[in-house]
DRENTORGU-693103 format. One record per residue (C-alpha): residue in one letter; y negated, x, z negated. Coordinates in steps of 0.02 Angstrom, whole numbers, padded with zeros to 5 digits, always signed. Example, Ala and Ser with C-alpha at 12.3 -4.5 7.8 and 13.67 -1.06 7.14 Angstrom:
# residues 2
A+00225+00615-00390
S+00053+00684-00357
This chain:
# residues 571
M-11360+01635-11534
L-11476+01483-11528
Q-11637+01539-11614
V-11671+01381-11714
I-11704+01351-11900
P-11623+01251-11972
E-11464+01287-11873
I-11401+01134-11781
N-11267+01020-11851
G-11175+00982-11690
L-11138+01044-11516
Y-11232+01176-11418
E-11182+01188-11236
K-11275+01321-11138
K-11298+01297-10950
E-11362+01397-10803
G-11549+01409-10773
C-11702+01381-10880
F-11845+01259-10902
I-12022+01327-10879
L-12157+01231-10970
P-12291+01171-10847
E-12474+01181-10895
A-12487+00991-10888
V-12339+00922-10983
S-12305+00739-10944
M-12217+00646-11085
S-12151+00472-11122
N-12283+00363-11203
S-12166+00291-11336
F-12236+00393-11481
A-12413+00452-11442
N-12439+00521-11618
V-12287+00633-11603
N-12341+00690-11431
R-12512+00740-11499
V-12429+00848-11632
F-12320+00929-11498
E-12475+00964-11393
S-12562+01049-11540
R-12411+01162-11559
I-12385+01211-11377
R-12568+01262-11367
T-12518+01411-11474
L-12412+01467-11324
G-12549+01455-11193
N-12667+01337-11102
Y-12550+01187-11107
K-12594+01004-11121
V-12497+00841-11134
C-12520+00688-11025
E-12425+00525-11021
D-12334+00478-10861
L-12214+00344-10800
A-12105+00485-10731
P-12122+00611-10873
V-12056+00788-10878
I-12008+00758-11061
S-11927+00588-11081
Y-11878+00486-11233
I-11718+00385-11211
Q-11675+00265-11352
T-11496+00272-11414
G-11398+00224-11568
G-11350+00334-11714
S-11426+00387-11880
R-11615+00381-11895
E-11647+00569-11882
A-11512+00612-11755
Y-11556+00671-11581
R-11480+00742-11422
L-11583+00866-11323
E-11542+00891-11140
I-11639+01033-11058
M-11632+01045-10868
E-11731+01156-10750
D-11852+01019-10699
K-11851+00898-10846
I-11800+00868-11026
G-11721+00715-11106
I-11727+00677-11292
Y-11603+00543-11343
A-11635+00468-11515
P-11637+00302-11609
G-11824+00313-11640
E-11975+00416-11688
A-11893+00530-11817
G-11754+00591-11702
Y-11876+00609-11557
S-11991+00715-11665
H-11848+00825-11724
G-11795+00853-11544
L-11971+00910-11501
V-11970+01030-11651
T-11810+01110-11586
L-11885+01119-11412
F-12045+01198-11478
Q-11948+01332-11571
M-11850+01372-11413
L-12008+01379-11307
S-12091+01491-11436
H-11947+01615-11431
G-11944+01605-11241
K-12134+01621-11218
G-12144+01454-11130
K-11965+01452-11066
A-11808+01370-11135
A-11629+01396-11077
C-11545+01244-11001
C-11425+01168-11125
N-11362+01014-11215
I-11388+01001-11404
T-11330+00866-11524
D-11398+00874-11700
E-11425+00774-11860
P-11460+00819-12042
K-11336+00838-12184
F-11447+00755-12316
E-11570+00611-12304
K-11705+00698-12408
R-11750+00880-12380
G-11901+00919-12483
F-12032+01031-12558
M-12139+01002-12712
L-12313+01071-12739
D-12392+01073-12912
V-12580+01055-12893
C-12611+01024-13078
R-12591+01199-13151
H-12696+01265-13008
F-12787+01158-12881
F-12775+01181-12692
P-12888+01099-12562
A-12830+00969-12437
E-12829+01091-12291
E-12705+01204-12382
V-12593+01055-12417
K-12596+01016-12230
K-12548+01195-12187
I-12398+01183-12301
L-12349+01015-12227
E-12354+01085-12050
Q-12241+01230-12100
C-12122+01105-12182
A-12122+00999-12025
L-12075+01149-11916
F-11917+01162-12022
K-11883+00973-12014
L-11916+00952-12200
N-11959+00769-12226
H-11999+00743-12411
F-12158+00809-12493
H-12162+00786-12681
W-12344+00800-12736
H-12359+00841-12922
L-12527+00762-12961
G-12530+00730-13149
D-12492+00853-13290
D-12567+00929-13448
Q-12690+01037-13352
G-12761+00910-13231
F-12753+00739-13150
R-12789+00751-12963
I-12803+00573-12893
E-12968+00481-12876
S-12949+00321-12978
R-13069+00180-12940
R-12993+00075-13078
Y-13009+00204-13218
P-13163+00313-13182
K-13139+00423-13335
L-12988+00495-13246
N-13111+00572-13122
K-13244+00624-13248
I-13134+00704-13383
S-12953+00723-13326
P-12970+00840-13175
F-13061+00980-13267
R-13018+01108-13400
K-13101+01261-13476
L-13008+01417-13423
D-12912+01513-13554
N-12917+01704-13569
N-12736+01713-13510
D-12755+01603-13357
P-12707+01702-13201
A-12870+01650-13119
V-12960+01743-13259
L-12840+01890-13264
K-12862+01915-13076
G-13051+01912-13091
L-13069+01750-12992
A-13159+01661-13135
K-13218+01689-13312
A-13141+01623-13473
G-13229+01465-13529
E-13280+01413-13354
E-13239+01236-13299
Y-13098+01232-13174
G-13016+01093-13074
G-13044+00957-12948
Y-12962+00803-12875
Y-12926+00724-12707
S-13029+00576-12652
Q-12932+00424-12593
E-12997+00459-12417
E-12927+00636-12424
I-12760+00571-12486
R-12748+00441-12347
D-12790+00576-12219
I-12654+00691-12287
I-12529+00548-12289
A-12567+00509-12106
F-12555+00694-12060
A-12384+00703-12144
A-12322+00539-12068
D-12357+00604-11892
R-12240+00747-11938
Q-12104+00632-12011
I-12142+00684-12190
D-12144+00556-12330
I-12266+00598-12471
V-12204+00551-12645
P-12333+00564-12785
E-12285+00613-12963
I-12376+00571-13124
D-12279+00648-13268
L-12246+00525-13411
P-12233+00511-13560
G-12250+00700-13585
H-12352+00825-13485
S-12490+00695-13489
S-12630+00780-13587
A-12753+00767-13442
I-12742+00577-13438
L-12740+00565-13628
A-12896+00673-13642
A-12987+00529-13557
Y-12892+00393-13653
P-12836+00468-13821
E-12812+00293-13893
F-12645+00288-13803
T-12572+00429-13909
C-12483+00394-14072
S-12626+00460-14180
G-12772+00408-14070
E-12858+00573-14111
P-12962+00658-13975
L-12885+00795-13868
E-12937+00903-13721
V-12864+00937-13551
K-12748+01083-13588
N-12797+01258-13535
T-12632+01336-13589
F-12462+01312-13511
G-12299+01260-13591
I-12247+01100-13679
H-12376+01002-13779
E-12335+00880-13918
R-12468+00748-13886
I-12387+00621-13770
F-12403+00435-13733
C-12358+00322-13879
A-12202+00223-13832
G-12252+00082-13949
N-12430+00059-13888
Q-12426-00094-13775
N-12606-00066-13721
G-12557+00106-13661
I-12412+00036-13562
Q-12525-00095-13482
F-12648+00043-13438
L-12508+00137-13350
W-12456-00021-13259
G-12632-00031-13188
L-12632+00153-13140
L-12461+00141-13058
D-12519-00013-12962
E-12667+00086-12895
I-12557+00234-12848
S-12427+00120-12768
D-12561+00041-12659
L-12627+00211-12607
F-12459+00291-12563
P-12351+00195-12437
S-12191+00288-12486
D-12045+00185-12552
Y-12037+00308-12697
I-12147+00350-12846
H-12103+00494-12964
I-12143+00461-13148
G-12086+00626-13222
G-11996+00610-13388
D-11960+00794-13418
E-11998+00898-13573
A-12061+00754-13682
P-12061+00810-13864
K-12034+00665-13984
T-12121+00743-14135
E-12261+00614-14145
W-12144+00470-14110
H-12042+00509-14266
S-12191+00476-14380
C-12274+00338-14277
E-12273+00163-14351
A-12284+00079-14179
C-12144+00185-14106
N-12031+00154-14255
Q-12065-00032-14246
V-11998-00032-14068
M-11849+00072-14127
K-11812-00060-14258
E-11836-00209-14143
Q-11725-00135-14008
G-11593-00069-14128
Y-11608+00110-14066
D-11525+00251-14161
N-11615+00396-14076
Y-11779+00431-13989
E-11702+00470-13819
K-11670+00284-13808
L-11852+00253-13850
Q-11899+00361-13700
A-11781+00255-13594
Y-11873+00100-13659
F-12043+00175-13613
T-11982+00231-13442
G-11900+00062-13414
K-12067-00025-13442
L-12145+00081-13304
I-11997+00051-13189
E-12016-00137-13211
Q-12192-00124-13141
L-12141-00009-12999
K-12007-00133-12946
K-12139-00269-12934
K-12230-00157-12811
G-12071-00129-12711
K-12054+00052-12765
T-11899+00152-12812
P-11929+00266-12962
I-11884+00451-12968
V-11870+00540-13136
W-11825+00714-13198
N-11650+00728-13273
E-11708+00725-13455
S-11741+00540-13429
A-11553+00514-13415
A-11514+00592-13585
S-11502+00421-13671
G-11372+00354-13551
E-11481+00198-13532
L-11589+00241-13383
D-11621+00099-13261
K-11481+00099-13131
E-11601+00101-12982
A-11691+00261-13035
V-11659+00419-12935
V-11630+00572-13046
Q-11706+00738-12995
Y-11599+00873-13073
W-11671+01043-13118
M-11580+01106-13274
E-11504+01059-13442
M-11562+01168-13585
A-11431+01103-13709
P-11264+01195-13717
G-11099+01106-13693
P-11049+00974-13566
S-11177+00900-13448
Y-11263+00744-13515
V-11309+00701-13335
L-11132+00706-13262
P-11086+00530-13326
E-11225+00463-13214
V-11124+00520-13062
H-10985+00400-13108
K-11112+00258-13119
G-11157+00288-12936
R-11325+00368-12976
K-11421+00448-12833
F-11485+00626-12857
I-11611+00745-12785
L-11550+00920-12827
S-11682+01049-12874
S-11578+01176-12968
M-11695+01295-13058
N-11577+01439-13016
N-11575+01404-12830
F-11733+01314-12777
Y-11878+01357-12894
C-12006+01445-12786
D-12106+01515-12933
Y-11968+01642-12965
S-11961+01808-12872
Y-11850+01835-12721
A-11747+01953-12830
E-11712+01818-12960
I-11677+01684-12829
P-11626+01773-12668
L-11625+01679-12503
K-11435+01681-12514
A-11439+01582-12677
T-11546+01448-12595
L-11455+01442-12429
L-11277+01429-12497
Y-11307+01310-12643
E-11191+01160-12657
P-11240+01009-12764
E-11170+01028-12939
L-11207+00988-13120
K-11165+01130-13240
G-11034+01197-13121
T-10956+01029-13074
L-10977+00986-12891
I-11038+00808-12861
P-10988+00695-12716
E-11101+00692-12564
E-11123+00504-12578
N-11219+00534-12740
V-11338+00657-12658
L-11499+00587-12587
G-11557+00763-12548
I-11621+00932-12606
E-11795+00992-12650
A-11881+01156-12691
P-12021+01145-12820
M-12169+01264-12827
W-12244+01266-13002
T-12412+01353-12999
E-12448+01411-13176
W-12449+01594-13120
T-12506+01576-12939
P-12692+01533-12938
T-12727+01570-12754
K-12661+01497-12592
E-12604+01672-12540
D-12498+01683-12698
V-12420+01514-12664
E-12387+01545-12480
K-12291+01706-12510
M-12184+01627-12646
I-12134+01479-12538
Y-12123+01568-12371
P-12002+01615-12297
R-11901+01530-12435
L-11937+01360-12356
A-11825+01411-12210
A-11676+01430-12326
V-11717+01264-12411
A-11723+01177-12243
E-11559+01250-12182
N-11473+01205-12345
G-11526+01023-12328
W-11493+01007-12141
T-11344+01118-12096
R-11165+01100-12156
N-11090+01266-12103
R-11207+01400-12167
D-11194+01588-12149
I-11315+01708-12234
D-11300+01848-12105
G-11333+01735-11956
F-11473+01649-12050
L-11562+01813-12090
K-11552+01868-11908
R-11630+01705-11849
L-11760+01710-11987
E-11814+01888-11948
A-11839+01840-11766
Y-11932+01680-11815
L-12055+01775-11925
K-12109+01883-11777
I-12178+01734-11679
S-12355+01693-11733
G-12356+01511-11676
L-12209+01469-11789
N-12286+01546-11944
I-12421+01435-12017
L-12412+01515-12189
E-12428+01696-12243
A-12251+01757-12272
M-12190+01873-12407
P-12160+02042-12324
W-11981+02054-12260
E-11931+02196-12377
A-11989+02096-12528
A-11914+01932-12468
T-11744+02017-12444
V-11750+02137-12592
H-11575+02188-12649
G-11474+02321-12738
Q-11540+02415-12889
E-11720+02377-12842
A-11681+02191-12859
L-11592+02216-13026
D-11739+02315-13096
M-11857+02176-13040
I-11749+02042-13123
V-11755+02133-13289
E-11944+02155-13274
K-11973+01972-13229
M-11859+01906-13367
L-11945+02012-13498
E-12113+01945-13435
L-12045+01769-13454
S-11983+01805-13629
A-12154+01873-13677
R-12237+01716-13609
F-12122+01604-13711
T-12158+01707-13867
S-12344+01691-13835
M-12331+01504-13803
S-12235+01477-13964
K-12385+01543-14059
E-12504+01423-13974
E-12522+01236-13985
G-12384+01150-13889
G-12279+01301-13845
K-12118+01228-13915
V-11987+01275-13787
E-11847+01201-13892
A-11923+01029-13866
V-11838+01016-13696
V-11669+01002-13783
P-11620+00818-13798
E-11618+00745-13972
G-11452+00772-14059
A-11397+00912-13942
E-11320+01069-14012
K-11444+01210-14042
I-11414+01382-13971
N-11470+01551-14036
P-11592+01653-13930
L-11469+01790-13883
D-11336+01669-13822
M-11473+01575-13730
A-11526+01736-13645
K-11347+01775-13592
G-11325+01602-13519
Y-11493+01611-13433
V-11452+01776-13347
Y-11280+01717-13293
N-11340+01552-13222
K-11488+01633-13136
M-11384+01769-13051
R-11211+01696-13021
A-11253+01627-12849
A-11295+01795-12769
Y-11241+01939-12881
S-11078+02019-12936
N-11011+02012-13114
E-11052+02198-13132
E-11232+02169-13081
I-11247+02021-13200
E-11176+02126-13342
Q-11300+02267-13309
V-11449+02150-13315
T-11382+02059-13469
N-11357+02219-13567
R-11528+02287-13522
L-11613+02123-13566
L-11523+02103-13733
A-11562+02284-13780
A-11746+02255-13744
M-11745+02093-13844
A-11658+02176-13991
E-11787+02316-13988
G-11925+02188-13989
M-11852+02100-14141
K-11859+02258-14248
């Protein structure tokens, strides 16, 4: 078995002999930045260094093919990496480094051909609910790079914080990055801080540029997200005049869905966002900018004179179309900057989303047929982030590695053609993970399953787990602190008991949020959609969460226990 993650998508031809890494490793000088990254990695194996040479031991040979494809030829005295350019060359070196790590500086002679299944293979980090320093972001990026993940979605603007230094709008640095901690914040509950203390931070533009460069050397594209029009309380705390009422508000210190959002009829607010998006577009070289669009309650819009004036002028018959209007205004500006927009799937509820927008799909709360599926027939491109398969903030019992590894792109059970799939992505929402140790264990080793899902066509859970267990034993390959193996592979009755416990915790959180400002979970249901009663919602939630990795009998056990507990709580 070739000990590589993700497993290769091509031929593996083993030959006699092995390559022994010399202390001075001469390499082609085509991509000095990639060579420097390789040097930093092989130093974990011993006293190795890289030098450039006209007759290198590790050679780059340019060939045709897809951008990330490569062929790795390992001989006893030299290595050839055949690739169209930097990305394929870098991936070939990642495979070589994994082999050398397993072999303690040796690699079996062989020929390998390899290329990814999907163009985008990503991870998302939420730094708004809890803030993490630049060095931790770099650690995560290095672990992603070792799995050939190439898309880092950086969630930088939400209700609880705005994390980008803005030189155009300084109040975004003075007000928007900071909140006063609530009694129920995990940072308070864990004794890391006290209720009422100011919490937060932001990344300077210099830090952001440094992180972008660090990622680029590892073939990772960084895509920033500012969530709009909802989940925007941090920005609006600095500029409340862009809400429908104009009344003051604070950066939120509770989680959930909050009703104060950008006014869709306020042209000054839209022009403000144009300026902000221009600044962000200039800072981030990616071709993509994510503008959110999820969980935007329309309560204020219904009673807003400016919003209703736009409704009248445009001839709209529901407020989902008004959100499409608002989003369309932002997309117009992004196009001027040469950017392709990405939005969460709620932005497609109107059926009038700009045709060039990429939809990131996580879930549809409304019962009945998928409102997103018609977008497939329009040729829409998708990034799939199924909440039941890729959300890293759920336990390994609720989303086992098997559920992540074996996922196939689908919308409410309907498989979608591969030509519609730009890629897959695993989000890490950090409401309940205030420390870097918490985050690392939730995402690792799950990132390995994410990577193999996005790269490898023929996937096998047993073979994957064997390779993963071996991988986790090699220190140089493990940048992050992994969840202990027994917890990461929890199964059987222990897993079922944990699922019930976690789902009851989630239910209690929703109940608590519904009693606080903004905790209106039903607001994620698109306007006009059929409502569903809580018990039926719970049944559907359990089924969808568990169907990828559990038997019908196991699903039934968890459902019955959860419903019994809910019924008891309603007495």
